[in-house]
N, C-alpha and C positions, 0 to 999 in steps of 0.2 A: 732273515737267519735272525736268531734270538743271540744274543753276546751277554757273557757275564759282566754284570755291573762294575764299573770299576769304584775300589775301596779307596777312602781319604784317610791316610795314615798319618799318625801325630808328626812324624819325619816327613817333611817335605821333599825330600831327594825321594821318596818311595810314591811320589804322587804319578797316577797313572795320567798318560796324555789324553785330551779330550776332544772329538770330532766336532766341528762346528754344526751348529744347527740349521735345517733347512726352513723350521717353521718357529717363527717368535711366538705363536697365538700362548697365552697364558692359560694352562689346564692344571689346575691345583690338584686333582685327581688322579686323571688318567696319565699326565707327562711327567712320570717319573723319570725317565731317562734325562729329561731337559732339567729339571731339578737338580739333581745331581751333577748335572754339566755345569749348572751356573752357580751352585752355591755349595755343591758337595754333600748335601742332605737331602733327604725327600720326604715329604707330607703328604698325608689323605686331608678331605675336607675339615675345615675347623669353624667354629661359631664365632667369631670375634663381635657379634654383635652382643655379647656379654659384657664388653669393655665400653660402657657408655660413654658415650662423646657429652662434653661440657663446652668450655671455651677457654681459649688459651690463659687467659686472665685468671679464672677460677681454677683451673689446673695448677697455673704458677704460683698461687696463694696456698694451695694446699700442699705443694712441692715444699714450699719456703718452711711452713708450718711443721711438715713432718721430716725434715732433715736431719733430726738426732736419729729417729726410728730408721730411716733408711741407711743410713751410716752404720748403725749398730747391727742391724740385720745383716747386712752385706759383711760385717767384719766378721761377726759371731757365726755366719755359716761356713766360713774358712779355718773356724776353729780358735778365733780370738777370745780371750776370756774376760774381756770388759764385759758388764753388766751395762744395762740400758740407762740408769741412774749415773752409773760412772762415766758414761759416754757423753751426757748430759753435761757433767760436771767437768770434764776434760774440755769438750768444747767451749766451755765458760771461759776456759782459762784457769782452771782451778787442778792442781796436782793431785793424781789419784797414785796412792801407793800399792805395793802389794802385786805388782804386774811386771813380766819383763817387758823390757825396755822395747824391743821389736813389736810388741803388741801395743804399746803408746803410739810409737812412730808409726805403724800401719792404720790406725784409726785416724790420727791427724792427717795422713795423707789422703784417705778415703774422703776425709770432709774437706779437704782443700781440692780434690777433685771435683766432688759434687759444687763446691762454691763455684768452680772453673767452668761447669758446666751451666749453672745459675746465669754467670756473666755472659757465655755464648747464647743462651736460649734467649735471654732477657734484651740482649743487644741486636738479637735478630742474625748472627753470626754462625748460629751452630748449622753444621753439615754434616752429612752422612757421605766424607772422605777420609782419606788416610792420615791429613794433616791432623784432623779432629782428633782420630782415634790414637794418634802417636802422641799428642800431647796431654791426654787424658791417660795414657799407659804410662807415660813419663812421669806424672805425678803419683800415680797410686804405686806404682812397681818400684819408685826410686833407692828405696832401701832393701829391695831385695836381689837387684840384678845391675851390673854395669849396663846393659842393653835396654834398659828401659825407654820405652819410645822408638823403637828399632823393631821392626821384623826381624824374626830368625833369620840370621843368615847376613843381615845387613850390620851387625855391629863388631864385638870383638871377633867373634868366629864368622869370618865370612865365607858365606858358601854360595852355589849356584842356587840353591833351593829357594832364596829370596826372590828370586825372579818368579819361580811359581806361586809364591805367597802373594806378590802385585798382582798377579794375572788374576788368582781365585779373587782377590778383593775388587778388583775392576769388572768382571763378570756378575758377583754377586750385586754391585751397585747397580749395573744395566738391569738384572731381574727386578731389583727392588723399584726402578726408575719404571717398569712395565706392571708393577702392582698399584691398583689404584688405592686400597685400603691401608691407610698409614697403620692402622692396627698391625694389620699381617705384614707389613714391610718392617715394623720392630720386631715382632716375632722371628719372624725369618734371620733378621740380622742377629740377634743374640744367639740364637741355634746354630747357625753357619760360624760365627765366629769362635763360640764355644766349641765347637768341633774341629775346626781348621787350627785353631790355638797359633794364631797370627806372631805372636810375643813369646819370651823366654818366661815370664811370668805375668801375674796380675790378667790373665786372659778372660775370665769371668767376670771380674769387677770391670773390666773395661767395656765388655760387652753388654753389661747392665747398666752403664753409665750412657752408651750410645743408645740404648734400646728405649732408655729414660728420656735422651734429649728428642727423638723421633716423636715419643707420644705426646710429651707435654709441647711441643711446637706446633702439634696440629691439634691442640684440645684436648687430649686426653690425660687420664691422671699416670703417675708413675706406678708401675708394677712393683709391689714390694712384697718380696717372699720372705715370711717370717720364719723365725729362727726353728719354730716348733714344726714346721714341716719339711726340715732337713733331709728327713729319712725319704719323702717323696720326690724332692728334688734330686738327689743321690739318684735314685732308681731310675728317674727318668733320664739322668744324664748318661748313667751307665747304659741304657737302651738306644741312645744315641749314637754313645761312642760305638758299641758293639754291631750296631745295625745300619747306621747313619739315618735310622728313621727317626725325625724329630716331632712325630704326630704326639706323642704323649707327653713331652716337655712343653709343646705348644699349648698343648690342653691344661696341664697344668699352671702354666703363666697364666693363664686366659682365668682359670679358675681362682688364682691368688688374687688379679685385678678385680674379677667382680664380687668377691669375700671383702674387700678392703674396704 
């Protein structure tokens, strides 16, 4: 019998219950029901080979060299008014006038989060777990919400929906553990986290940081989404939210990585 696929709404209290799978085989094209059950999204086959492997040391060096660009693009994609030269000056400790105080705080918070990620990967302590994600969100969103670093429902507005979010994170981790390709792991994580929206704020920035950690710790360069491609990103995100289909967003992220 064919049943309607459950939809993952932004409010965790509207999540549909999932039935346990009887087959753990990973099938990226055909097993849409299992994809939805495990991650809240689905996708068709994608060519991750376009994200070329390097080694952790070279990826690490390029990450450090490109840090201002990574910070600027991530901030600019969310409407921040700082230019790249201004971000470079701000990160160098030079005061930049003519901007809202909130914009400056968000740039500095993003830089601090990337530096925290830098340390986690550098010391070999980066993990795809809730503790790491919470730590990074606590940094990037601390000027935007009192509940930074806590899943929705865990903070000031406690609700039972937080249990569903924790369950979603657990099944996402299980799916990633069954996925041999770290590039696909990173892409699935970003799309699932962006769709599920674990936190009150800073979800895409946190998902981007976690995706970056997965890639660099496995010897791949970070995916940097250029600000000039914001319309493509927004279109792919709209498709994800409206259909749960992450195929377009995954392909877009791969293209950004291959073009970088």
